[in-house]
N, CA and C of each residue as an Amber inpcrd file, in Angstrom:
protein
   252
  14.2060000 148.0760000  64.6130000  15.4180000 148.5970000  65.3830000
  16.0250000 149.7830000  64.4740000  16.2680000 150.7320000  64.9150000
  16.9670000 151.8900000  64.1700000  18.5750000 151.6170000  64.4530000
  19.0020000 152.0320000  63.2600000  20.5250000 151.5650000  63.1370000
  21.5030000 152.2950000  64.2770000  21.1470000 153.5750000  64.7110000
  21.7040000 154.3530000  65.6430000  21.7580000 153.4730000  66.9140000
  20.7010000 152.8610000  67.3190000  20.5240000 151.9700000  68.3910000
  21.3980000 150.9520000  68.5020000  21.3960000 150.1820000  67.2550000
  22.1940000 149.0590000  67.0210000  23.8410000 149.4080000  66.9560000
  24.2960000 150.6470000  66.3390000  25.5720000 150.8030000  66.6640000
  26.1010000 151.0220000  67.7620000  24.9950000 151.6530000  68.7050000
  25.5400000 151.7900000  70.1650000  25.7950000 150.4500000  71.0390000
  25.1380000 149.5650000  70.4180000  25.2970000 148.1010000  71.0720000
  26.6720000 147.4380000  70.6650000  27.1170000 147.9100000  69.5940000
  28.4230000 147.2650000  68.9300000  29.5780000 147.0850000  70.0220000
  30.1440000 145.9240000  70.0300000  31.5810000 145.8520000  70.8770000
  32.6280000 146.7640000  70.4040000  33.7260000 147.0210000  70.9820000
  34.8120000 147.4740000  70.5260000  35.1500000 147.1960000  69.2650000
  35.3480000 145.8530000  69.0280000  36.0130000 145.2770000  67.6790000
  34.6800000 145.5280000  66.7540000  33.5400000 145.5000000  67.0710000
  32.4080000 145.7770000  66.0560000  32.5090000 147.2170000  65.6050000
  32.8570000 148.1680000  66.6190000  33.0750000 149.5500000  66.0110000
  34.2150000 149.6680000  65.1030000  35.3030000 149.1240000  65.5390000
  36.5560000 148.8650000  64.4890000  36.1460000 148.4800000  63.2330000
  35.2860000 147.3640000  62.9920000  34.7870000 146.7860000  61.7650000
  33.9940000 147.8470000  60.9090000  33.0920000 148.4630000  61.7800000
  32.0210000 149.2920000  61.2650000  32.9650000 150.5750000  60.5720000
  33.9660000 151.0580000  61.4150000  34.7330000 152.2790000  60.9300000
  35.3610000 151.8550000  59.7570000  35.9860000 150.5290000  59.5820000
  36.7770000 149.9900000  58.4280000  35.8700000 149.8140000  57.3440000
  34.6760000 149.7300000  57.3680000  33.5730000 149.1740000  56.3060000
  32.9270000 150.4440000  55.9640000  33.0820000 151.5930000  56.5150000
  31.9760000 152.6960000  56.1650000  32.2210000 152.9750000  54.7500000
  33.3050000 153.1340000  54.0130000  33.6100000 153.2830000  52.7630000
  32.3550000 152.4350000  51.9170000  32.2300000 151.1900000  52.2820000
  31.2450000 150.3280000  51.5710000  29.7740000 150.5210000  51.9360000
  29.3650000 151.2110000  53.1440000  28.1030000 151.2600000  53.5410000
  27.5900000 152.5140000  53.9630000  28.2780000 153.6060000  53.8040000
  27.8060000 154.9790000  53.9010000  27.0450000 155.4890000  52.7130000
  26.0000000 156.0050000  52.9170000  25.4550000 156.5450000  54.1640000
  24.7520000 155.3830000  54.8400000  24.7870000 155.4640000  56.1880000
  24.0900000 154.1310000  56.8490000  22.6040000 154.3830000  57.0730000
  21.8900000 153.3820000  56.4290000  20.4970000 153.4680000  56.6070000
  20.0710000 153.8070000  57.9990000  18.7730000 154.4020000  58.0890000
  18.2830000 154.3710000  59.3640000  17.8860000 153.1460000  60.0750000
  17.3160000 152.3600000  59.1680000  16.5770000 151.0440000  59.6870000
  17.8060000 149.7340000  59.7690000  17.7600000 149.0280000  60.7930000
  18.7780000 147.9620000  60.8940000  18.5010000 147.0120000  59.9260000
  17.5910000 146.5790000  59.4300000  17.4010000 145.6250000  58.4750000
  17.9730000 146.2570000  57.0510000  17.7380000 147.3340000  56.9920000
  18.3610000 147.9790000  55.6520000  19.6060000 148.0440000  55.7630000
  20.3180000 148.1000000  56.9430000  21.8430000 148.1540000  57.0210000
  22.4680000 146.7210000  56.8640000  21.7110000 145.6510000  57.3550000
  22.0260000 144.2660000  56.9120000  22.0700000 144.0570000  55.3610000
  21.1000000 144.7840000  54.6460000  20.7520000 144.5670000  53.2570000
  22.0130000 145.1370000  52.4440000  22.4550000 146.4710000  53.3180000
  23.5870000 147.0100000  52.6310000  24.9490000 146.3750000  52.7180000
  24.9350000 145.8910000  53.8900000  26.2900000 145.1020000  54.3060000
  26.3610000 143.7710000  53.2730000  25.0800000 143.2650000  52.9850000
  25.1000000 142.1120000  51.8070000  25.6290000 142.5340000  50.7690000
  25.0370000 143.6630000  50.1430000  25.5680000 144.2900000  48.8840000
  27.0700000 144.4200000  48.8620000  27.4930000 145.1720000  50.1160000
  28.9890000 145.6780000  49.9370000  29.8970000 144.2500000  50.0760000
  29.3800000 143.0600000  50.6720000  30.0870000 141.7720000  50.7290000
  30.0740000 141.3720000  49.2810000  29.0200000 141.4770000  48.4110000
  29.0090000 140.9950000  47.0650000  30.0660000 141.7190000  46.3140000
  30.0750000 143.1150000  46.2890000  30.8840000 143.9620000  45.7500000
  32.3910000 143.7030000  45.8930000  32.8410000 143.3400000  47.2160000
  34.0410000 143.1560000  47.6640000  34.5340000 141.7350000  47.2770000
  33.6500000 140.8390000  47.5220000  33.8670000 139.4230000  46.6350000
  34.1990000 139.3890000  45.3790000  33.3320000 140.1640000  44.5250000
  33.5280000 140.3600000  43.2000000  34.8980000 140.8640000  42.7570000
  35.2790000 142.1800000  43.4820000  36.5360000 142.7840000  43.3830000
  37.6910000 141.8800000  43.5520000  37.5600000 141.3140000  44.7120000
  38.5880000 140.3620000  45.0420000  38.9140000 139.4160000  43.9020000
  37.6780000 138.7020000  43.5140000  37.7010000 137.6740000  42.3350000
  38.3670000 138.1110000  41.2790000  38.0450000 139.3390000  40.7190000
  38.4480000 139.9660000  39.7170000  40.0940000 140.2790000  39.6570000
  40.4020000 140.7300000  40.9260000  41.8680000 140.9510000  41.0270000
  42.6470000 139.7750000  41.0340000  42.1460000 138.8730000  41.6490000
  42.8160000 137.5290000  41.7730000  43.0380000 136.9620000  40.4490000
  41.9830000 136.8620000  39.4150000  41.9840000 136.4930000  38.1180000
  43.2110000 137.3720000  37.4650000  43.2520000 138.3580000  37.7570000
  44.2780000 139.2860000  37.0660000  45.6880000 139.1590000  37.6660000
  45.8400000 138.3870000  38.6850000  47.0830000 137.9430000  39.0830000
  47.7620000 138.8810000  40.2350000  46.5910000 139.7340000  40.5950000
  47.0970000 140.7120000  41.7750000  46.8640000 140.0410000  43.2520000
  47.6130000 140.1690000  44.1140000  47.5820000 139.8560000  45.4640000
  46.4640000 140.5700000  45.8700000  45.4740000 140.2310000  46.7390000
  44.6360000 141.0480000  47.3520000  44.4940000 140.7900000  48.8700000
  43.9480000 141.7830000  49.6450000  43.9230000 141.5190000  51.1560000
  42.6030000 141.4000000  51.4470000  42.1800000 140.4730000  52.4380000
  40.9860000 139.9970000  52.8810000  40.3900000 141.0460000  54.0390000
  41.2910000 142.0740000  54.0610000  40.7260000 143.0860000  55.5750000
  39.2590000 143.5460000  55.2390000  38.8720000 144.0850000  54.0680000
  37.5640000 144.6000000  53.9460000  36.3630000 143.4610000  54.0660000
  36.8190000 142.3080000  53.4510000  35.9420000 141.4710000  53.5050000
  35.8550000 140.7300000  54.8400000  36.8520000 140.5140000  55.6120000
  36.7080000 140.1520000  56.8430000  36.0420000 141.0790000  57.7700000
  36.2300000 142.2740000  57.7720000  35.5750000 143.2050000  58.4970000
  34.1450000 143.2380000  58.1580000  33.6480000 143.2590000  57.1110000
  32.3750000 143.0260000  56.6490000  31.5500000 141.9390000  57.1060000
  32.3260000 140.6570000  57.2000000  31.5580000 139.4800000  57.6710000
  31.6790000 139.5300000  58.9230000  32.5480000 140.1420000  59.8430000
  32.4820000 140.1130000  61.3180000  31.3930000 141.1190000  61.8200000
  31.2430000 142.4140000  60.9620000  30.1970000 143.1860000  61.4070000
  28.9580000 142.9020000  61.0800000  28.8220000 142.0760000  59.9610000
  27.3440000 141.4320000  59.7900000  26.9910000 140.4760000  60.6770000
  27.8960000 139.6310000  61.0840000  27.6820000 138.4840000  62.1750000
  27.3290000 139.1760000  63.5490000  27.9050000 140.0760000  63.9400000
  27.8790000 140.9120000  65.1850000  26.4150000 141.6220000  65.1850000
  25.9890000 142.3830000  64.0300000  24.8460000 142.9310000  64.1010000
  23.7330000 141.9530000  63.8850000  23.7980000 140.9320000  63.2660000
  22.9570000 139.8060000  63.2280000  22.6430000 139.1730000  64.5870000
  23.7500000 139.2580000  65.4250000  23.6310000 138.4900000  66.7130000
  22.7770000 139.6970000  67.6020000  23.1950000 140.6870000  67.5060000
  22.4560000 141.8340000  68.2000000  20.9690000 141.7500000  67.9950000
  20.7390000 141.8750000  66.7170000  19.0600000 141.9200000  66.2660000
  18.3460000 140.4950000  66.8120000  19.0460000 139.4840000  66.7020000
  18.4360000 138.1610000  67.0930000  18.1630000 138.2240000  68.7590000
  19.1370000 138.8270000  69.4810000  18.9600000 138.8670000  70.9150000
  17.7560000 139.8990000  71.2730000  17.6720000 140.9780000  70.4930000
  16.6490000 141.8350000  70.6210000  15.2900000 141.2960000  70.3070000
  15.2590000 140.3170000  69.5940000  14.1470000 139.7860000  69.0160000
  13.5670000 138.4830000  70.1060000  14.4260000 138.2300000  70.8680000
  14.0440000 137.0570000  71.9230000  13.1520000 137.7550000  72.9700000
């Protein structure tokens, strides 16, 4: 499946999560499976960054992490429905 088709299938909340996650996943790959991989890489980066900041005593927000997690879950759900 192409990412542009997938993006059109996102809910309103999914679109908001995509918008807030663009800094981590731009440019969006054409293939949806590559998009999932890119989201996984972004999740790893955000988790690492959050843990480093926590170690340094900084308070961190979960907004980016939560958005990426929700976006990945919705995209995975859409892909699983398309495969049925």
